[in-house]
Structure formats: C-alpha cells, structure tokens
C-alpha positions as CSV (number, residue, x, y, z in Angstrom):
1,M,-17.2,33.8,-4.6
2,T,-15.5,33.5,-1.2
3,T,-17.7,30.6,-0.4
4,R,-16.6,28.9,-3.5
5,L,-12.9,29.6,-3.0
6,C,-13.0,28.3,0.7
7,L,-14.8,25.0,-0.5
8,L,-12.3,24.7,-3.1
9,F,-9.4,25.1,-0.8
10,T,-11.0,22.7,1.8
11,L,-11.6,20.0,-0.8
12,L,-7.8,20.5,-2.0
13,L,-6.5,20.1,1.5
14,C,-8.6,17.1,2.3
15,A,-8.0,15.2,-0.9
16,P,-4.5,13.8,0.3
17,A,-6.0,12.7,3.5
18,A,-8.8,10.8,1.9
19,R,-6.5,9.1,-0.4
20,A,-4.5,7.8,2.7
21,D,-7.6,6.7,4.4
22,D,-8.4,4.9,1.2
23,A,-5.1,3.4,1.0
24,A,-5.2,1.9,4.5
25,D,-8.7,0.6,3.9
26,L,-7.3,-1.4,1.0
27,W,-4.6,-2.4,3.0
28,S,-6.6,-3.9,5.7
29,K,-9.0,-5.5,3.2
30,S,-6.5,-6.9,0.8
31,C,-2.9,-7.0,2.4
32,K,-2.9,-7.0,6.1
33,S,-4.0,-10.7,6.6
34,C,-0.6,-11.7,5.3
35,H,1.7,-8.6,5.6
36,G,0.4,-7.5,9.0
37,P,-1.1,-4.1,9.8
38,D,2.5,-2.6,9.8
39,G,4.3,-4.3,6.8
40,R,6.1,-6.6,9.1
41,A,4.3,-9.9,8.3
42,Q,4.2,-10.9,11.9
43,T,1.0,-12.9,10.9
44,R,0.3,-16.5,10.8
45,M,0.3,-16.6,6.8
46,G,3.3,-14.1,6.9
47,Q,5.5,-16.4,9.0
48,K,4.3,-19.5,7.2
49,E,5.1,-18.1,3.8
50,S,8.2,-16.1,5.2
51,I,6.9,-13.1,3.8
52,V,9.5,-10.2,4.0
53,D,9.5,-7.3,6.6
54,M,8.5,-4.3,4.5
55,S,9.5,-2.0,7.4
56,R,13.2,-2.9,7.1
57,A,15.1,0.0,5.8
58,A,17.2,-2.2,3.5
59,W,14.1,-3.7,1.9
60,Q,12.5,-0.2,1.5
61,Q,15.8,1.1,-0.2
62,A,16.2,-2.0,-2.4
63,E,12.4,-2.1,-3.7
64,T,11.6,0.7,-6.2
65,D,8.0,2.0,-6.6
66,A,7.7,0.4,-10.0
67,E,8.8,-3.1,-8.8
68,L,6.3,-2.7,-5.8
69,R,3.6,-1.8,-8.2
70,D,4.5,-4.6,-10.6
71,V,4.0,-7.1,-7.5
72,I,0.7,-5.6,-6.7
73,A,-0.6,-5.8,-10.2
74,N,0.8,-9.0,-11.4
75,G,1.6,-11.1,-8.2
76,S,4.8,-12.4,-7.1
77,S,7.1,-14.6,-8.9
78,H,8.6,-15.7,-5.3
79,N,5.5,-16.6,-3.8
80,P,2.6,-17.7,-5.9
81,K,0.3,-17.0,-2.9
82,M,0.7,-13.3,-3.8
83,K,-2.4,-12.7,-5.8
84,A,-2.4,-10.4,-8.8
85,Y,-4.6,-7.4,-8.4
86,K,-4.6,-5.6,-11.7
87,D,-8.2,-6.8,-12.4
88,R,-9.6,-5.8,-8.9
89,L,-7.8,-2.6,-8.2
90,T,-7.5,0.8,-10.3
91,P,-3.9,1.9,-11.3
92,E,-4.6,4.6,-8.7
93,Q,-5.4,2.4,-6.1
94,M,-2.1,0.4,-6.7
95,D,-0.1,3.7,-6.5
96,A,-1.8,4.6,-3.4
97,L,-0.7,1.1,-1.9
98,V,2.6,1.8,-3.0
99,R,2.7,5.2,-1.1
100,Y,1.1,3.4,2.0
101,I,3.9,0.7,1.9
102,R,6.5,3.5,2.0
103,T,5.1,4.7,5.4
104,F,6.3,1.3,6.8
105,K,9.8,2.6,7.2
106,A,11.3,1.7,10.5
107,K,12.2,4.8,12.4
C-alpha cells in the first residue's frame, strides 16, 4: 500500500512538469520560428510580419485566454500566415500553449 501511495504522489507531482515540458516542445515545433523562443517575435518572420511581442504587459493584459485559444485553433484574422491548429492539436495541447504564452510576461 505504501509503495502504491508513493507512486501516486510522484505521478501527481510530476504531471504539471510533464505538461509544461510538452507545451515547451509544442512551442518549439509550431510557434518558435515566428514568435521566437520567448514570445517577443524577434525572428526574421516575426519582424517581417510585424508579429506582436507577447511578453508586453499591456498585450498580456488585453488578450484573454479564450482569445488566445481561438487564434491557436482558428488562425489569425490579422495575419493570414498564422495557421489554424484545430486539426493538428488537441484541446489540451492548445490550453497548454495558452498557459505557456502566459509565462512570457515581462518581469
């Protein structure tokens, strides 16, 4: 019983870290080339397309989680090069990306 309880606690404690790692991997594979590693869009494509700096406090405050998730799912009406990912990512992955984007807040 004690071994099972320890295993359960270990799995519960590691689960958030695993999701964060998954979101970072998703970001690197799907978003980083335009939005940069830190959401500041200091990439060639980010500058070419005038992509917004997601680390800005004003942007973070203005955009709701629902709005971010909608852009991830359906693409951007402001920038047609921002692809829709609703057929490529699960709802859980999109939610994880929204949480990951929230980590870009400027300190």
